[in-house]
C-alpha positions in Angstrom: -20.2 33.2 -7.3 -21.3 31.3 -10.3 -18.1 32.7 -12.1 -16.0 31.4 -9.0 -17.8 28.2 -8.9 -17.0 27.7 -12.6 -13.4 28.4 -11.9 -13.3 25.7 -9.1 -14.8 22.9 -11.3 -12.5 23.5 -14.0 -9.5 23.0 -11.5 -7.9 19.6 -12.3 -9.2 16.9 -9.5 -6.5 15.3 -7.3 -5.3 11.9 -8.5 -4.4 9.5 -5.7 -2.1 6.8 -7.3 -0.5 3.7 -5.9 3.5 3.9 -6.5 3.9 0.5 -6.1 3.1 -2.2 -8.6 1.1 -5.2 -7.8 0.3 -4.1 -4.3 -2.6 -6.6 -3.8 -0.7 -9.7 -5.3 -3.3 -10.1 -8.0 -0.9 -11.1 -10.5 0.0 -13.7 -11.4 -3.4 -14.9 -11.3 -3.3 -18.3 -9.9 -4.9 -21.1 -11.9 -5.5 -24.7 -11.5 -4.4 -24.9 -8.0 -5.4 -22.7 -5.2 -2.1 -21.4 -4.2 1.2 -20.9 -6.2 4.8 -20.8 -4.1 7.6 -18.4 -5.4 11.4 -19.3 -4.4 13.5 -16.8 -2.9 15.3 -15.0 -5.7 12.1 -15.3 -8.0 10.8 -12.2 -9.9 7.7 -13.8 -11.1 5.6 -11.7 -8.7 5.2 -8.6 -11.0 6.9 -5.6 -9.3 8.3 -7.9 -6.4 11.5 -9.8 -5.7 11.3 -12.8 -3.3 14.1 -12.1 -0.5 16.6 -13.1 0.8 17.9 -14.0 -2.6 20.4 -16.8 -1.0 17.3 -18.2 1.0 15.8 -21.9 0.8 12.6 -20.4 1.6 9.9 -19.1 -0.7 6.5 -17.1 -0.3 2.9 -18.1 -1.5 0.2 -16.2 -3.3 -2.9 -17.8 -2.1 -6.5 -17.7 -4.2 -9.6 -16.8 -2.0 -10.8 -20.2 -2.3 -7.6 -21.7 -0.5 -8.6 -23.7 2.4 -6.6 -26.0 5.2 -9.4 -28.3 6.7 -12.0 -25.9 7.9 -9.7 -22.5 7.8 -10.3 -20.5 5.3 -7.7 -17.8 4.0 -9.8 -14.8 2.2 -7.7 -11.8 1.0 -8.2 -8.4 2.7 -9.3 -7.3 -1.0 -9.3 -8.6 -4.5 -9.0 -12.5 -4.9 -5.6 -13.2 -3.9 -3.1 -12.3 -1.0 0.6 -13.3 0.0 1.6 -15.5 2.7 5.2 -14.5 3.8 5.8 -17.8 5.4 5.4 -20.0 2.2 6.3 -23.6 2.9 9.1 -23.0 5.1 7.6 -21.3 8.1 11.2 -21.1 9.7 12.4 -18.5 7.3 12.5 -14.9 7.3 11.2 -14.8 3.6 9.3 -11.7 2.2 9.1 -9.4 -0.8 10.9 -6.1 -2.1 10.1 -3.7 -4.6 12.0 -1.1 -6.0 10.7 2.7 -6.5 11.8 5.9 -7.2 10.7 8.9 -5.1 11.0 12.8 -5.1 13.5 13.8 -2.5 11.7 15.9 -0.1 8.1 14.8 -0.5 6.0 13.0 1.9 4.8 9.7 1.4 2.4 7.2 3.2 2.7 3.5 3.1 -0.6 1.6 3.8 -0.6 -2.4 4.1 -2.6 -5.1 5.8 -1.3 -7.9 7.8 -3.2 -10.9 8.1 -3.6 -13.5 11.3 -4.8 -16.9 10.8 -7.0 -18.3 13.9 -4.7 -18.8 16.6 -6.5 -21.7 18.1 -5.8 -23.7 14.9 -2.6 -26.2 15.3 0.2 -24.6 13.2 -1.3 -20.8 13.4 -0.9 -20.3 17.2 1.2 -17.4 17.0 0.4 -13.7 16.2 1.3 -12.5 12.5 4.3 -10.3 12.7 5.5 -8.7 9.4 8.6 -6.6 9.5 9.0 -3.6 7.4 12.4 -2.2 6.0 13.1 0.9 4.0 16.4 1.0 2.1 17.6 -1.7 4.3 16.9 0.0 7.4 14.1 -1.6 9.9 11.4 0.6 10.1 9.3 -1.6 12.6 7.7 -4.8 13.3 3.9 -4.8 12.8 2.0 -7.6 14.5 -1.8 -8.5 14.4 -3.2 -10.6 17.1 -6.7 -10.5 16.5 -8.6 -13.5 15.6 -11.7 -14.6 13.5 -12.9 -18.1 13.9 -11.6 -20.5 11.2 -10.6 -17.1 9.4 -8.0 -14.8 8.5 -8.3 -11.4 10.4 -6.8 -8.5 8.6 -5.2 -5.3 10.4 -4.4 -2.2 8.4 -1.2 -0.3 9.4 0.3 3.0 8.3 3.7 4.5 8.0 4.5 8.2 7.2 8.1 9.3 5.9 9.8 11.9 3.9 12.0 10.6 0.8 15.8 11.5 1.2 16.9 9.6 -1.7 15.4 9.0 -5.4 16.0 5.2 -5.6 14.2 3.4 -2.8 13.4 -0.1 -1.9 10.4 -1.2 0.4 10.6 -4.9 1.9 8.2 -6.8 4.0 9.5 -10.1 5.6 8.3 -13.0 7.9 9.0 -11.7 11.5 7.3 -14.7 13.2 9.5 -17.4 13.5 9.7 -20.3 13.8 6.9 -22.8 13.6 4.0 -20.5 12.3 2.5 -21.3 8.9 0.8 -18.0 7.8 1.7 -14.2 7.9 -0.7 -12.7 5.3 0.0 -9.4 3.4 -2.0 -7.5 1.1 -3.5 -4.1 0.2 0.3 -2.7 0.1 -0.3 1.2 -1.1 2.2 4.0 -1.4 1.1 7.8 -1.9 2.8 10.8 -2.4 0.8 13.2 0.0 2.8 16.2 -0.4 0.5 17.2 -3.5 -2.6 16.3 -1.5 -2.3 18.3 1.5 -2.4 22.4 1.1 0.5 24.0 2.3 3.1 21.1 1.9 4.7 22.3 -1.5 4.7 25.8 -3.2 2.3 26.0 -6.3 4.2 26.2 -9.7 4.4 29.9 -11.2 1.7 29.1 -14.0 -0.6 28.0 -11.1 -0.4 31.2 -9.1 -1.0 33.2 -12.3 -4.1 31.4 -13.2 -5.2 31.7 -9.5 -4.7 35.6 -9.8 -6.5 36.0 -12.8 -9.0 34.0 -11.7 -9.5 36.0 -8.2 -9.5 39.2 -10.4 -12.4 38.1 -12.6 -14.4 37.2 -9.7 -14.0 40.7 -8.0 -14.8 42.2 -11.3 -17.8 40.2 -11.6 -18.6 40.9 -7.9 -18.4 44.6 -8.5 -20.2 44.8 -11.7 -23.1 42.8 -10.1 -23.3 45.1 -7.4 -23.4 48.2 -9.5 -26.0 46.9 -11.5 -28.5 46.4 -8.4 -27.7 50.1 -7.2 -29.0 51.3 -10.7 
């Protein structure tokens, strides 16, 4: 058994990696003021394009010390988050990122939508963010939960199978008009095919190592049993 355990310990660990860049909107780090606006068409948020490119709107990165009166806007994690409404609450502005995926693999997209206290003026509507992948509308994700004078975050997940290599993932303000905050944070894309046994055929080399390990374990077990009998 010790030999078998040693083999298991030698196996490389499964590594979960976010395939998207800057999913927490921690870059660029806002300095001086507590928020920074990025106009439609901008690529100044690493990994992201502000969309639609021909829109007069913008999006805003907010630091964790951003406030409006008694209202706070803490991020879901880290020190910064994104406001999809920017300074123009009536615009369907948002962000988009392009990513290459493996055809046939299964992916899980996780993200959080933030809703400011609906009892406050200009924040009275539930926060809704629209998700599109490759130009196709996947759905609208609404957070109607409330926290007093603060942002409430709700996490969502969407699982899909990649059908092409080049892909675009976009989030847009879907609460229009007259809503001043639609938070977005914690955007994470994982390839879960390699993490779930049975979803992918092992490489020949891996099968060979597994067979050798099994044979060695059986031989060791038989030798131990023979020694005990003598």
